[in-house]
N, C-alpha and C positions, 0 to 999 in steps of 0.2 A: 692764333685762334681765329683772327678775322679772315685769314686766307682759307682756313678749313671751312669756315662758314660760307664763304663765296663758292667754294668748290661744291659743297653739298647743295647749295642753291642751284648751281649749274646742273648737278645730277638730277635734281627735281625738275628743272626746266627741260632737260633732255628727255626724261621719261614722258613728259607731257607733249612735247612737240616733235620728237624724232622717234620713229618706230624702231623697235629692237633690231630688226633685220637690216634696216638702213644704217643704224649706228655701227653695227658689226662691220659693214662694208667700209665705213669711214675709218674705223680702227685698223682694219686690214690694210688700207692705203697708207696710214701712218707707219704701220709695222714695216711695210715694204720700203719706205724711204729710210727709216732708221737702220734696218738690216743692211741695206745697200751701203749706207754711209759707214757702218761698222766694218763691212767687208773691204771697202776701198781703203780705209785707214789701216787695217791689218796688213793688206798686201803692200801698201806703200812703206810701212814700217819695216817689214821683212826685207824688201828690196833695198831700202836705204841702208840697213845694217849690213846686209851681205856685200853691197857695193863698197861700203866704207872699209870692211875688213879684208876682202879678197880682191879688190879691184887691181892691185899692183902685184899679184902673185906671178911667179915665174911659170911660163907655159911649158918649157922644155925640161922640167926636172921636178924633184921633190920639194915640197913646201912644208917645213917643219911646224909652222904655225897651225897646221891642220891638227896637230897633236894637242894644241892648247885651246883654240877657240871653242870647240864643242863642249869641253869640260867647263869652261867659264860660263857658257850659255846655260847648261843645265844647272850649274851651281846658282847663278843669279835667279833663274826661274824657280828653282826649288826653294831658295830662301824667301823669295817673294810669297810663294804659296804657303810655306811653313809658318812664317812669322807675321805676314800681313793679311793674307786671305784666311788662313787657318781653316781651310776646308779643302776637300779633295775636288779638283776640277778636271781631272783626267777622264778619259773615256767619255767624251762629250755626248755621243749619240746614245750610249748605254744609259747615261744619266737622264736624258730626255725620256727614253722608254720607261725608266723607273718612275720618273715624275708623273707620267701619264697614268701608269698602272697603280702606283702605290701612294702618290702624294697629291692626288686630285689635281694634277697638272700645275702644281705650284712649284716654281723654280726660284731659288733665292735671288734677291736683287743684285748681289755682287756679281752674279754670273753675266750680267749685261756688259761688264767691262773687264773683269779679271782675266778671262781666257785670252782676250786680245793682247794684254800686256805680257802674260806668261808665254804665250805661243810665239809672239813676235820676237822675243828675246831668244827663246829656244831655237827656233828655225833660222833666225838671222845669224846666229852664231854657229850654225851648222847641224843642229839636231835633225836627224834623218826621219822626220815625220811631216805631216801635212797640216795646213792651216784650216782645212775645211771643217773638220769635226769641231774644233774650238769655235769657229764662226757660226756653225749650226747651233751649238749650245747657246752662244750669245744671242742669235736671232730668236730661238725658242724662249729664252729668258726675257727678251724684250716683249714678245707677244704675251707671255704669262703675266708679267708685271704690269703691262698696260691694261690687260683685262682685269687684274685685281684692283688696279687704281680706279677703274670705272665700275667696280662692283659687279662684274659679270658673273653669271652662274657657271658651275663646273663644266657643263657641256660646251658652253661658248669658250671657256678658258682652254679646253682641249683643242678646240678649233684654232684659237689664236696661237697656241704653241706650234701647231702645224703651219700656220701662216708665217710665223717667224722662221721656221726651218726652211720652208719653201723659198722665202725671200732671201735667206742667207745663201742657199745653193745657187739661186738665180743671180744674185748680186755678185758672188765671187767668181762664178764661171760664165756669166752672161748667157745663162741657159734656162729660160723660163719654163719650158716644158719639162726639163729634167727636175727642176725644183718641185713641180707639182707631183710628178711620178715618184720622186724620192719619198715624199710624205706618205703616199699610199703604200708603197712597197716596203720601205724600211721602218718608218714609224707606225705603219699598219693602221692608219686612220681610215675609217670607212668613208667612201666618197658618196655623198648624196647631193641632191639638187640644192639643198640649203648650204652645204659646205663648199661646193666646187667654186662658186663665184668669189668668196673671200680669199680662197687659196690662189685663184688665178690673179686677182687684183694685187695681192702681195707679191706674187712671183713676177708679174709683168712690170709692176712699179719698180721693183728692185733692179730688174734688168735694164729698164729705161734709164734709171739714175746712173747705173754703171756705164751705159752707152754714152751718156752726156759727159761724164768725167774721164772716161778711159778710152773712148772711141768705139766704133761699131764693128771693128774687125774681130774675128774669132780669136779665142785665147791662144790657140796654136795655129800657126800658118801652115796649112796643108794644101798642096796643089796636086790633084790626081792626074798624073801624067800617063798612067797605064790603066786602061779600061779593064774593069773586072769582067771575066768571062765565065759562063756557066760551067765550063769544064773544070774550073778551080774549086767547085763546091766540095768535092771529097777532101781536098786539102783544108778547107775552112772547117769542116766537121772534125777533122783530126786536130786542127788548132784548138777548137773548142774543148775537146777532151783533154788536150795538153794543158790548156788554161785552167780547166777544172781541177786537174791534179796539182798544178802549181798553187792554186788557191787553197787546196786542202793542205798542202805542205805549209803554206804561210799561216793558215789558221791554227793548225795543230802545234807548230813550232812556237808561234807567238804565245799561245796559252801555256805551253810547257815552260818557256823562258820566263814569262811573267810569274808563273807559279813558283819558279825557283827564286826569283827576286823577293817574292812575298815571304818566303821562308827565312830570308836573310835577317829580317827584323829591324835592325838599326838603320836609321835614315842615312847616316854617314857611310856605313858599309855599302848600302845600296848605291849611294852617290859614287863612291870610289870604284866599285865594280862596274857600274854603268858607264862612268866617265872613261875608264881605261878601255873598255870594250869598244865604245863609240869612237874615241879618238884614234885608236889603232886602225879600226876598219876604214875610217875616213882618210887617214894618211895613206893607207894602201890603195884605196879605191875612192879617189876624190869625187866621182859622180854621186857618191852617197851623201855628199854635203847638202844639207837643206832639203827642199822639196824635190829637186832633181828635174825641174821642168826644162832646163837648158838641154839636158840629155834627150828628153822626149822630143823637143823641137828639132834637134839634130837628126834623130832617127826617122822622124816623120818626113824629113826632107832628103833622106838618103845621104846625109853627111856624117859618116861615122869614122872618117879618117883621123879626127882629132879627139876621139873619145878618151884616149889615155893621156891627154894634156894634163899638166900640173901634177903628174904622178911619177913614181920611180920606174914605171913601165913605158915611159914616153917613146923609147926607141923601138917599141914593138907596134907602133901605130899603123905602120904600112903593111903588116903581115895579116894574111887572111885568118889564120887560126889564132893569132894573138888577140885580135878583136873579139873573136868568138869565145875564147877561154876567159878573157877579161870580163865580158858581159855575163858569161855563165857563172863566174864566181860572185859577181854582184847580185845575180838572181838568187843565189843561195844565201848570201850574207845580209841582204837588205833587211830581212826579218829580225836578225840579231841587232842590227843598228837601230831599227825602229823600237824594238823592245827595250834596249839599253837606254834610249833617249827618254822614254816615259818612265821607266822604272827607276832611273837614276835621278829623277826630280824634274825632268822637262815636261812640257805640255804640248801635245799635238795629236793628230789623228792618223788614220790609216787610209783616208781617201786618196791623198797624193801617192803614198806608197803603192796602192793598188793600181793607179794609172801608170806609175813608173815601171812596176814589175810587168804589167801587161804589155807595155810598149817594148820592153826588152825581150819578153817571152815571144812575142810575135815576130820580132826581128830575128831572134835566134832560130826559131822554127823555119822561117823562110831562108835565112842565110845557110843553114845546114842542108835544107832540101835542095837548094840550088847548087850545092857542091856535087851532088850525084848526077852524072850525065844522063841517066835513064829516066829521070823525073821531069815533069813539066815545069817550066820556069814560072815562079810566082813572085809577085812584086813585094820586095822587102818593106817598102814604104806602106803599102796597103795593109800588109799583114801586121806591121807594127801598130797601125791604127786599130785593126780588128782585135789584136791582143789586149789592148786597153779595155775594150768592152768586155772581153772574155774574163779577165781577172776581176774586174769590178763586179760583174754579174755573179761570179763564183764566191768571192770573199763576202760580199754584202747580201747574197741571195736575192739579187734584184736585177733580173734580166732586162726589164723595160728601162730602168734607170741607166743601165750600161749602154743600151742602144741609143736613147735620146741624148744622154750627156755627151757621148763621144761624137755623135752627129753634130750637136750644137757647138761643142768645144773646137772642132776642127773644120766645120763646114763640109764634112765628108758625107753629104746626103746621098750622093750617087752610090754609096756603098751600103745603103740601108738593108738590102736583102742579106748580104754576108754578115753584117753587124748582128742582125736578128738570129741568123743561124749559129754564129759563134757564141752569142750570149746564151741562147737556149741550151746548146750542147754542153757548155761549161757549167751552167746551173744544174742541169740534170746529172752531170758527172759528180759534182760535189754533194748533191742531195743524196746520192747513194751512200755516202759516208757520214755526212754531217747534216742533221735535220734543221739546224738553226744557224743563222749567220754569226759572224764573229762579234757583232754588236749584241745579239740577243741571247747567246747561249748561256751566259751566266745567270740572267734573269729567268730563263726557261728552266734551268736546273733547280731554282728556288721556287718555281711556280708563280713568278711575279711578272710574267710577260703577257702583255695585251696583244691579242691576235685578231685576225679577221673573222675567226669562228665566233659567232655571237654568244653562244652559251659559255664557251671558254673565256671570252672577254669579260662577260658579266661576273663569272666566278672569280676571275683575277681581281676585279675591282672590289669584290665583296670581301671585307675583312673578317677573319675568323673570330676575333675578339668581340666584334659587334653583334654576333648571334649567340653568344654564350649566355645561358640563363642560370641565375644563381639563387633562385628562390626554392631550391629543393632542401628539405630538412635532412640533415645528416644524423646517422645513428651509429652506435658502437657495437662491436660483436658481442660484448658482455651484457647488453641490455636484455631485460626480460620481455616476454610478450606483453605483459601489462604496461611496461614503460613504452613499448612500441605503440600500443593502442593510443596512449596519451599523445605521442608525437603525431600519429595519424589524424587525431581530432583537431590538431592545430594546422594541418597542412591541406593545401588545395591540390596536391599532386598525388599521383598513384605510384610513384617510384621514389625510393629512399636510398641514397648512397651510404654504404657502410665504410667507415674510416677508422683507423686505429688512433692511438694517442698522438702520433706524429702527423696525422692528416693524410696518410697514405690510403688510397682507395683499395679496399679489399674485395668488394663485391657490391651487390645491390639487393634490396628487398622490393619485390613486386606485390602490390596490394592484392592482386588476383590470386597470388600463391598462398596467402594467409587468410583469405576471406572466410574459409570454412572453420578456422579456429579462433579468430579474433573476437568472436562474441561468446566465447566459453570461458567465464572467469576462473573456473577451476584449473585451467591450463596456464594462467597468466604467470605463475612462478615456476612452472615446469619447463617451459620452452624459452630458449634464448635466441637472439638474433643470429648467432653463429650457426644455429640449427637449420634455419629456413632461408638464409641468404643464398643467393646464386651468383655466379660470375656474369659480368656484363658481356653481351655478344661481341663487343669490341671496345677498346678505349682509344679515344682520339688524343694524340699528343698535341699540346698547344703549338701554334705556328705551322701546323701541317697545311699545305696548300689546299684551297677550297675544292679544286677538282678531285684531289685524292680523298678528301673527306666525303664528297658525294659518292665516290666509288665504294668507300667503306659502308655507307648507308645502303647502297645497292646490293653489295655482297652479303650483308647481314640481314637485310629485310627489316631492320629495326626502325622504330619511329623516334626514339630518344637514345642518345649515347653519351656516356660520361666523358668529360674532358679532364686530362691530367697534365702536369708539367713534366719536364724531363726526368725528374726524380720520383715520379709516380704519385705526387701529392694531388689530391682532389681539388679541382677548380670550379666546375659547374657541369651543366649538361647542354648539349645541342639537340635541337629538334628539327625534323624535316619541315614542319609547318613554319617555324621561325625563319629558316633558311629560304623557303619559298616566298614568304612575305618580303624579306629583305631583297631577294632576287628581283621581284617585281618592281620594288622601289628603285633599285640601281638601274634596271632596264629603262624605266620611264625617265629617270633623271639624266642618263647619259646617252641613250641610243634612240629615243623617240624622235621621229622626223616631223617636220612641220608641213 
């Protein structure tokens, strides 16, 4: 109790001596340090586990422990989540988007550490996913909970969630610009003069901490030995289209496979199915083990002669088409390995798989093109790097993130123009088929996605149950006109819902429709409600997204509409005036600039 008293005294002192804007900058600095620390811990844990398990594997043949390790990893992670965490911590970025749009940017405190534990075990033991989405959720949770601890308002809480995410990306990749752009493009936070400085502080602070503890060199060592020439631009455009189609394949197949796992039902059946699929794929294609960053590093430096090390295909390492077919099969099966990892009980994201697939896609494109004598030679190293930006832009619907992240990850700033071309062409290609990214499509289908469109964003934050009015007097169809007049005398409303004995809405009575007979006592026993009730212009089913509700109001030109549940039972009414008042309140609370 004494400690809480001291803390509240500190809050009062802070309000008096430190301006709100300045205090937000201080918190964003703390968020940057914490997220970088979390990122470093996660990466070190993954590398330590991987080195411990696979450091002594045979290079020139099959390693049967590949059949065991991934199963053990997702089992340990799954049991940790099921019995200790007791909460779903997968799909980290989707969870952040949901928290922003539906939970007032509140993320549970356990998310500040549980994703680190679960994903380090999953990936360290070979789970074919990435550490970035878990660390982004961790960073966002750090920002959210620090903001809640210091009693910050919802608008500031949303900003601190963005600071945490930016710091996480910046810390794990040593890419401060990419961290900032990721928050704008993927989390869809609006960038204003008030928000840009805290986001930059968190991002730069996290990158600086990572530089101090892990060195200043780029994450992937890439030396551009072949200058990019303007004549290669048509090939870059074709690579972008190819990356867009691969991104579409990855997105669609992942959704289908995860849907298949959801139908399985039993946790242990999911584990067995996911474990078998994952271990068999990794045994056949060892580069699927873990994040796959070793493979990326090899392809970026033109060293693909040992791609099939530690596999049953080792003897095909020196063949031109052997490498091509091997990498092509990895391109097709990576999505199954990633889906099996998460669905089977593991914890990880698709950030690393996007980079991995992009590098392989770019290499395959260049390697195949160079086989034909009538085509212009293109650098396999350069196109492997460009492919990373292309797939990331397509899968995440984030072309700027793809450009800046790959440039910062590899130091390939000289390829900025082709990076932009491949990212944009990939993004345009997938947008023709999928309007939402792999992160946001589930929320978009439910109408729970916050976007840059201001009206749409406000309607998403506006909860339907908060605008339902329940002070309408109900009547039954058997009531006489005389009874109806008594109800009218007690009501301040002009509309009366008609319900049966079960509470099912049958229609409505409008005061204007009976005004000409309600003052004639001789008719009180002759007319019943069933005689003069009418159908409602439309009925709103509870939990309908607010943008669809507004469309119903526009289509019917109604001012009040009844709300029912899935069984047709009457709940209340919605009115345009109530929605507009709530709209203004949400707009002021969440989007007003200083």
